[in-house]
C-alpha positions in Angstrom: 37.4 -42.7 12.8 37.4 -44.2 9.6 33.7 -44.1 9.0 34.3 -40.8 10.1 36.8 -40.1 7.9 34.6 -41.8 4.9 31.2 -39.3 5.6 34.0 -35.9 5.4 35.2 -37.5 2.3 31.9 -38.6 0.4 28.5 -36.6 0.5 25.1 -37.7 -0.2 25.3 -34.7 -2.5 27.0 -35.1 -5.5 26.4 -31.9 -7.1 28.8 -31.0 -3.7 31.0 -33.8 -4.7 31.6 -32.0 -8.1 32.2 -29.0 -7.1 34.3 -29.4 -4.0 37.4 -31.0 -7.3 37.0 -27.5 -8.8 36.7 -25.3 -6.2 38.2 -25.4 -2.6 35.1 -25.6 -0.3 35.5 -26.9 3.3 31.8 -27.3 4.1 28.8 -28.1 2.0 26.2 -25.3 1.9 23.1 -25.5 3.4 19.8 -26.8 1.2 17.7 -24.0 1.7 14.4 -24.0 0.8 13.2 -20.4 -0.2 8.9 -21.2 -0.9 8.6 -20.7 2.9 10.2 -17.0 2.9 8.4 -14.5 3.5 10.2 -12.3 5.7 13.3 -10.7 4.3 15.9 -8.3 5.2 15.7 -5.6 2.9 18.0 -5.8 0.3 21.1 -3.2 0.7 20.8 -1.4 -2.3 17.4 -0.2 -1.3 18.2 0.2 2.2 21.0 2.9 1.0 18.3 5.0 -0.1 17.1 5.8 3.1 18.0 3.4 5.9 15.7 4.5 8.8 12.5 4.0 6.3 13.3 0.2 7.1 14.6 0.8 10.9 12.6 0.1 13.7 12.5 3.5 16.2 11.0 2.2 19.4 10.0 -1.5 19.3 11.8 -4.5 18.1 9.8 -7.6 16.7 11.5 -11.1 15.5 14.7 -11.7 15.5 16.6 -8.9 12.7 16.7 -6.2 15.4 16.7 -8.1 18.6 18.9 -7.1 21.0 20.0 -3.4 19.8 20.5 -1.1 22.5 18.3 1.7 21.8 15.4 -0.6 21.6 16.0 -2.3 25.2 13.9 0.2 26.8 10.5 -1.0 25.3 11.6 -5.1 26.7 10.3 -3.7 29.7 6.9 -2.4 28.7 6.5 -6.2 26.8 7.4 -7.9 30.2 4.6 -5.3 31.7 2.3 -6.7 28.7 3.2 -10.4 29.4 1.7 -9.9 33.0 -1.5 -8.1 31.9 -1.9 -10.6 29.4 -1.3 -13.5 31.6 -4.1 -11.9 33.8 -6.4 -11.7 30.9 -6.2 -15.4 29.7 -5.8 -16.7 33.5 -9.1 -18.8 32.9 -7.0 -20.3 29.9 -3.9 -20.5 31.5 -3.3 -23.9 30.3 -3.9 -22.7 26.9 -1.2 -20.6 27.3 1.1 -22.8 28.3 0.0 -25.3 25.4 0.8 -22.5 22.8 4.6 -22.1 24.3 4.6 -25.8 23.7 3.1 -25.4 20.0 5.9 -22.6 20.2 8.3 -25.4 20.7 7.2 -27.8 18.1 6.9 -25.3 15.4 10.4 -24.0 15.7 11.6 -25.3 12.6 8.4 -23.6 10.7 9.3 -20.2 11.9 12.6 -20.2 11.3 11.9 -21.2 7.8 10.0 -17.8 7.4 13.1 -15.9 7.6 14.6 -15.3 4.6 18.2 -15.1 6.4 19.4 -17.6 8.1 18.8 -17.0 11.9 22.1 -17.0 14.2 23.2 -20.0 16.2 22.9 -17.5 19.1 19.1 -17.8 18.9 18.7 -21.0 20.4 15.2 -22.9 20.6 14.8 -21.3 23.7 15.4 -18.0 23.1 13.6 -18.0 19.8 10.5 -19.6 21.4 10.7 -16.9 24.8 11.2 -13.8 21.8 8.4 -15.4 19.8 6.1 -15.5 23.0 6.9 -12.1 24.6 6.5 -10.2 21.1 3.2 -12.0 20.2 1.7 -11.2 23.6 3.1 -7.7 23.1 1.3 -7.3 19.9 -1.5 -9.2 21.2 -2.1 -7.0 24.3 -1.5 -4.1 22.4 -4.4 -4.4 19.7 -7.2 -5.3 22.4 -6.1 -2.5 24.4 -6.8 0.0 21.8 -9.7 -1.8 20.5 -10.8 -1.4 23.9 -9.8 2.4 23.9 -11.9 3.1 20.4 -14.7 1.2 21.9 -15.0 3.3 25.1 -14.6 6.2 23.6 -17.0 5.7 21.0 -19.9 5.0 24.4 -18.7 7.6 25.8 -19.3 10.3 22.8 -22.6 8.8 22.8 -23.2 9.2 26.3 -21.7 12.5 26.8 -19.2 11.5 29.2 -15.8 11.1 29.5 -13.8 7.8 29.8 -10.4 7.5 31.5 -9.8 3.6 30.0 -6.1 2.4 30.2 -5.5 6.3 31.6 -2.0 4.4 33.2 -0.8 2.8 30.1 1.7 5.1 28.5 1.4 3.5 25.1 -2.2 4.1 25.2 -2.4 7.5 27.1 0.4 9.2 24.2 -0.9 9.3 21.0 2.9 9.8 19.5 4.1 6.7 21.1 1.8 4.4 19.3 1.7 6.2 16.6 5.7 5.5 16.3 5.0 1.6 17.5 2.0 1.1 14.7 5.3 2.4 11.9 7.5 0.2 13.6 5.1 -3.0 13.4 4.7 -2.7 9.6 8.2 -2.2 8.7 9.5 -5.4 6.7 12.5 -6.3 9.1 10.3 -6.4 12.1 7.6 -9.2 11.7 6.8 -12.4 13.2 4.6 -15.1 11.4 1.1 -14.1 11.5 -0.2 -18.0 12.5 1.6 -17.4 15.8 -0.4 -14.4 16.8 -4.1 -16.2 15.0 -2.9 -19.1 17.4 -2.7 -17.0 20.4 -5.4 -15.0 19.9 -7.5 -18.4 19.9 -7.1 -18.4 23.5 -8.5 -14.8 24.1 -11.5 -15.2 26.1 -14.8 -12.7 24.9 -15.2 -10.2 27.5 -18.4 -9.3 26.2 -21.1 -11.8 25.5 -23.0 -8.9 23.9 -20.9 -8.4 21.3 -19.6 -10.9 18.2 -16.1 -11.8 19.1 -13.7 -10.5 16.3 -11.6 -12.4 14.4 -8.1 -11.8 14.5 -7.8 -9.9 11.0 -10.7 -7.7 11.7 -8.6 -6.6 14.8 -5.6 -6.0 12.7 -7.6 -4.2 10.2 -9.1 -1.7 13.3 -5.6 -1.2 14.3 -4.1 -0.5 11.0 -7.3 1.7 9.9 -5.5 4.8 9.2 -3.4 3.0 6.1 -6.5 1.2 4.7 -7.6 3.3 2.0 -10.8 1.2 0.9 -13.6 1.5 3.6 -16.0 0.0 2.1 -18.3 -1.8 4.6 -17.7 -5.8 3.3 -13.9 -5.1 3.0 -13.5 -7.3 6.4 -15.5 -10.0 4.6 -13.8 -10.1 2.1 -10.6 -10.6 4.0 -12.3 -13.3 5.9 -13.2 -15.2 2.6 -9.4 -14.7 1.6 -8.5 -16.4 5.3 -10.6 -19.2 4.9 -9.5 -22.5 6.7 -7.9 -25.1 5.3 -7.8 -28.9 5.9 -5.5 -28.9 8.7 -7.6 -25.9 10.5 -5.1 -23.1 9.9 -6.0 -20.3 7.2 -5.1 -21.2 4.0 -4.7 -17.6 2.5 -4.2 -15.5 5.5 -1.5 -12.8 4.6 2.0 -13.8 5.9 2.9 -10.9 8.4 1.5 -7.0 8.8 3.6 -5.9 5.7 1.7 -8.4 3.6 -1.7 -7.2 5.5 -1.2 -3.7 4.4 0.0 -4.7 1.1 -3.7 -6.3 0.7 -5.0 -2.8 1.8 -3.9 -1.3 -1.7 -4.3 -4.1 -4.7 -7.5 -5.1 -5.8 -8.6 -8.2 -7.7 -9.4 -6.5 -11.1 -6.1 -6.0 -12.0 -4.3 -8.9 -14.0 -2.4 -9.3 -17.3 1.3 -8.1 -16.7 2.6 -6.8 -20.0 5.7 -4.9 -21.0 4.6 -0.9 -21.2 6.0 2.0 -22.8 6.6 5.2 -20.9 3.9 7.6 -19.7 4.0 11.2 -20.5 3.7 13.5 -17.6 0.3 15.2 -15.9 0.8 18.5 -17.3 1.3 16.7 -21.0 -1.7 14.9 -20.7 -3.7 17.4 -19.7 -2.7 19.4 -23.0 -3.9 16.3 -24.6 -7.4 17.1 -22.6 -7.0 14.1 -19.9 -8.9 15.3 -16.5 -7.8 13.9 -13.8 -10.3 13.2 -11.0 -10.5 11.5 -7.5 -12.1 8.4 -6.9 -12.7 7.1 -3.2 -13.9 3.7 -1.5 -11.4 1.9 -3.9 -7.8 0.3 -3.7 -4.9 2.5 -4.2 -3.8 0.8 -6.8 -7.3 0.9 -8.9 -6.6 3.7 -12.0 -8.9 3.8 -14.6 -9.2 6.0 -17.7 -12.9 6.0 -19.3 -14.1 8.4 -21.8 -16.8 7.5 -24.3 -15.3 7.5 -27.9 -17.6 9.1 -30.1 -18.9 12.7 -27.7 -15.0 12.3 -26.1 -14.0 13.7 -29.4 -15.6 17.6 -28.4 -13.6 17.8 -25.2 -14.1 21.4 -25.3 -17.9 21.0 -24.0 -16.4 19.0 -20.9 -17.0 22.4 -18.9 -20.8 22.0 -18.9 -21.7 21.0 -15.4 -22.2 17.3 -13.8 -21.4 16.1 -17.6 -18.8 13.7 -18.2 -19.5 12.6 -21.8 -17.1 15.0 -23.0 -14.4 14.1 -20.7 -11.2 11.6 -21.4 -10.9 11.1 -17.3 -8.5 9.8 -15.6 -9.4 8.2 -12.1 -7.0 8.1 -9.4 -7.7 7.0 -5.5 -6.7 9.7 -3.6 -2.9 9.5 -2.3 -2.8 11.2 1.5 1.2 12.3 1.5 2.9 12.6 4.8 5.5 11.6 7.3 5.0 7.8 7.2 4.1 7.5 3.5 8.0 7.1 2.0 8.0 4.5 5.0 5.1 2.7 3.9 5.7 2.3 0.4 9.2 1.7 0.6 8.7 -1.2 2.8 6.2 -2.5 0.5 8.2 -2.1 -2.4 10.7 -4.3 -0.7 8.6 -6.9 0.1 7.5 -7.1 -3.2 10.8 -6.9 -4.6 11.5 -9.8 -2.5 8.3 -11.9 -2.5 6.2 -11.1 -5.3 8.4 -10.5 -7.8 5.4 -12.0 -10.3 2.8 -9.9 -8.7 4.5 -6.2 -8.2 1.1 -4.3 -8.0 2.7 -1.5 -5.6 5.7 -1.0 -7.3 3.4 -0.8 -10.7 1.8 1.7 -8.8 4.4 4.0 -7.6 6.3 3.6 -11.3 2.9 4.7 -12.8 2.8 7.9 -10.1 6.3 8.7 -10.8 5.8 9.2 -14.6 3.2 11.2 -13.9 5.1 13.6 -11.5 8.3 14.9 -13.1 8.2 18.9 -11.5 6.3 20.6 -9.0 3.7 21.8 -11.6 2.8 18.0 -12.0 2.3 17.8 -8.4 0.5 21.3 -8.1 -2.0 19.9 -11.1 -2.7 17.1 -8.7 -3.3 18.7 -6.0 -5.2 20.9 -7.6 -7.7 17.7 -9.0 -7.5 16.5 -5.1 -5.7 13.5 -6.5 -3.3 14.4 -4.1 -3.2 15.6 -0.5 -0.1 16.3 1.1 1.1 17.7 4.5 4.6 18.4 3.5 6.4 21.7 3.0 6.1 22.4 -0.6 5.1 20.3 -3.8 8.6 20.0 -4.7 9.0 18.0 -1.6 6.4 15.8 -3.0 7.9 15.1 -6.6 11.4 14.7 -4.7 9.5 11.8 -2.8 7.8 9.7 -5.5 10.7 10.4 -7.8 13.2 9.0 -5.1 10.6 5.6 -4.4 11.4 3.6 -7.7 15.3 4.1 -7.9 16.9 0.5 -7.7 13.5 -1.0 -8.2 13.3 -3.5 -11.1 10.0 -4.6 -13.1 9.5 -5.8 -16.4 6.3 -6.0 -16.9 3.4 -3.8 -15.4 0.0 -4.1 -14.8 -1.2 -0.8 -16.4 0.1 -1.5 -19.4 -3.2 -1.0 -21.1 -4.0 1.7 -19.5 -0.5 3.6 -20.6 -1.3 2.8 -24.2 -4.5 4.3 -24.3 -3.6 7.5 -22.5 -0.6 7.4 -25.4 -2.7 6.9 -27.9 -5.0 9.9 -26.8 -1.8 12.5 -26.4 -1.1 11.4 -30.0 -3.5 12.4 -31.9 -3.7 16.1 -33.0 -7.6 16.6 -32.7 -7.4 16.0 -28.9 -5.1 18.6 -28.1 -6.4 21.0 -30.0 -9.9 20.7 -28.5 -8.0 20.9 -25.2 -6.3 24.0 -26.0 -9.5 25.2 -26.9 -11.3 24.7 -23.6 -8.5 25.7 -21.7 -8.6 29.2 -23.6 -12.0 29.5 -24.1 -13.8 26.5 -22.0 -11.6 26.5 -19.0 -15.1 27.5 -16.6 -18.4 28.3 -16.9 -18.6 32.0 -17.0 -15.8 31.8 -20.2 -17.3 28.9 -21.9 -21.0 31.2 -21.5 -18.6 34.5 -22.8 -17.2 31.8 -25.7 -20.8 30.8 -26.5 -22.4 34.6 -26.2 -19.3 36.0 -28.5 -20.1 33.1 -31.1 -23.5 33.7 -31.6 -22.7 37.2 -31.9 -20.2 36.4 -34.6 -23.0 34.2 -36.0 -25.7 36.9 -36.2 -23.1 39.7 -37.4 -22.2 37.1 -40.2 -26.0 36.6 -40.9 -26.5 40.3 -41.0 -23.9 40.8 -42.9 -24.5 38.2 -45.3 -28.3 39.7 -46.0 -26.8 43.2 -46.3 -24.8 42.2 -49.3 -27.4 40.0 -51.1 -29.7 43.1 -50.8 -27.0 45.4 -52.2 -26.8 42.7 -55.1 -30.1 42.2 -55.9 -31.0 46.0 -55.3 -27.7 46.3 -58.0 -29.3 44.6 -60.6 -32.9 46.4 -60.4 -31.1 49.5 -61.8 -31.1 50.0 -65.5 
């Protein structure tokens, strides 16, 4: 008993020994290693803006929403997929058993991925079963969707009909698959990606004639609708990023699907975070001659401002067809706004606020677009230039959506600081605003430009003839006695 009292009275943590004499503390706080966190609960200030954007509608993945009654219906589908997956890997059933044992061995590593300490009600057995069931559900879903797409392509090429997995309600009903896809990207609805990567290693290649895709490629294929960067080498870039480390596991693999979606949108060229000044709105920038251009096949955050210094002084000549040398061009990747856009961006913003405070690419991007848009007129201009495409009811709804994304978001620096400074300097020059006004009034399109040029030639010709007449009269008057 004396030894137990001694243990209670004296802690190996010197800081706790000092603090307990100042404040009445019953228990010593846990030593938390925050460097391993990568799955977070959304901060309450962000959640209060739109709770539904962070909450799963159909399926719970991981511990944060585990056991909610409204999500119990999908648990039966998870069990069904577990049996189907067991049949898929029946030749590797020993590896399946080994996988479950590996989950037990990695229990501490799995728990450390979650920022909020997991409840002690979720013991080792329950945690392992949860991770096994959720990872198998995701894997079987991905494989079925991939097979369905592959068979549809072959069916289209052969002009036939294919009824792949016609008995599967998720694969069969597009709205259900879309809703589950939305749930799988939520920050609070994640499991570590290394679990899925390890599970995928036991999946046999059912088609020896084709290369067995990596799990990153499989994930890319499933979340393809969120991938704006369609270059052919994008998958290989991800594979390079996910190169193996010395222990055989991916070293730079995205932590989970929310992180994967973020990788879709960022680019390597952005660097140098600095403090930035406020940016003028889209309509204001147009008044200074800035032209908005849609670009494709680039990451969403890859925004550039291009102009030829000398030729851009003559912005009024930018109406010449196929001529970009006289323009000051703000190149922005196309942003498609639909019912899921707010959900995706809010979860990416919340993830960056928690995990990437020093690399807030998505926060900076949303803040930049928010600066361009203050009213529906700004949205109307960007829609006209095809920089924004939306399926909402009106341009005003788009403005309201964008303006609400940055509330309670804290970013001290921006990766667009140099870009914003260049745009502000361009706007401040009176000459550019004069040239822009001239272009909007007299060179707005090819017909107005042609009429202006003809009128200018006529005016010059009239002045020339007037000068000739004056000169003739002056000389004639000089000849008179």
